[in-house]
C-alpha positions in Angstrom: 12.4 15.7 -8.3 11.0 15.2 -4.8 8.0 13.4 -6.3 10.2 10.9 -8.1 12.2 10.3 -4.9 9.2 9.7 -2.7 7.1 7.8 -5.4 9.1 4.6 -4.9 10.0 4.9 -1.2 8.1 3.1 1.6 9.1 5.7 4.3 7.8 9.1 5.2 4.4 10.6 5.4 1.9 12.1 2.9 -1.5 13.8 3.3 -4.8 12.5 2.1 -4.7 15.0 -0.8 -1.2 13.9 -1.9 -2.3 10.3 -1.7 -5.4 10.9 -3.8 -3.4 12.9 -6.3 -0.9 10.1 -6.7 -3.7 7.6 -7.2 -5.3 9.8 -9.9 -1.9 10.1 -11.7 -1.4 6.3 -11.5 -4.9 5.7 -13.0 -4.2 8.1 -15.8 -0.8 6.5 -16.5 -2.4 3.1 -16.5 -5.1 4.0 -18.9 -2.9 6.3 -21.1 0.2 4.2 -21.4 -1.0 0.7 -20.6 -2.3 0.0 -24.1 0.8 1.7 -25.7 3.2 -0.4 -23.6 1.2 -3.5 -24.5 1.4 -2.7 -28.2 5.1 -1.8 -28.2 6.5 -4.4 -25.8 3.8 -7.1 -25.5 2.6 -8.8 -22.4 6.0 -9.0 -20.7 6.5 -5.3 -21.1 3.0 -4.6 -19.8 3.6 -6.8 -16.8 6.7 -4.9 -15.9 4.8 -1.6 -16.4 2.0 -2.7 -14.2 4.4 -4.0 -11.5 6.0 -0.5 -11.4 2.6 1.1 -11.0 1.6 -1.3 -8.3 4.9 -0.6 -6.4 4.2 3.1 -6.6 0.6 2.7 -5.3 1.8 0.5 -2.5 4.5 3.0 -1.6 1.9 5.8 -1.5 -0.4 3.7 0.7 2.4 2.9 3.0 3.3 6.6 3.4 -0.4 7.4 4.0 -0.6 4.7 6.7 2.5 6.2 8.3 0.7 9.6 8.4 -2.0 8.0 10.6 0.6 6.4 12.8 0.5 2.8 11.4 3.1 0.7 9.8 2.7 -0.6 6.3 1.8 -4.1 7.4 -1.9 -3.5 7.1 -1.4 -3.5 3.3 -1.5 -7.2 3.6 -5.2 -7.0 4.4 -5.7 -6.6 0.6 -5.4 -10.4 0.4 -8.7 -10.7 2.4 -11.6 -10.6 -0.1 -14.1 -7.7 0.3 -13.4 -6.9 4.0 -9.6 -6.3 3.6 -9.8 -3.6 0.9 -12.8 -1.9 2.5 -11.0 -1.7 5.9 -7.8 -0.5 4.3 -9.7 2.2 2.4 -11.3 3.5 5.6 -7.8 3.6 7.2 -6.3 5.4 4.3 -9.0 8.1 4.4 -8.5 8.8 8.1 -7.1 12.1 9.3 -3.4 12.0 9.9 -1.7 12.4 13.3 -0.9 16.0 14.2 2.7 16.7 14.8 5.6 14.4 14.3 5.3 10.7 14.9 7.8 7.8 14.6 7.5 7.9 10.8 8.5 11.5 10.3 7.4 15.1 10.6 3.8 16.2 10.0 3.4 16.8 6.2 0.8 19.6 6.9 3.1 21.5 9.3 4.2 24.8 7.8 7.9 25.7 8.1 9.0 29.3 8.0 
């Protein structure tokens, strides 16, 4: 249930591994269910399905940016052709800030 709660939220922090896992799951869902949704519901249904997947991807990227100490505003650099997505990818792959920051506790910290 925690995954469903955090999948749509633009707050909190996630690790690089969690972010990559979510991207892989989104890719599998897009490939596996995209054609099915298109066949059953047509283009409007497919548009809604893809909008939900884009929302989940944006939420995961925002949480990843929070882990490196940045707000989610750098997601807007995706509008800049070539340079924007490349710069954002480099940011998303950076190591997270150790310890808590203004966006929450360290997701790699172990609690006993």
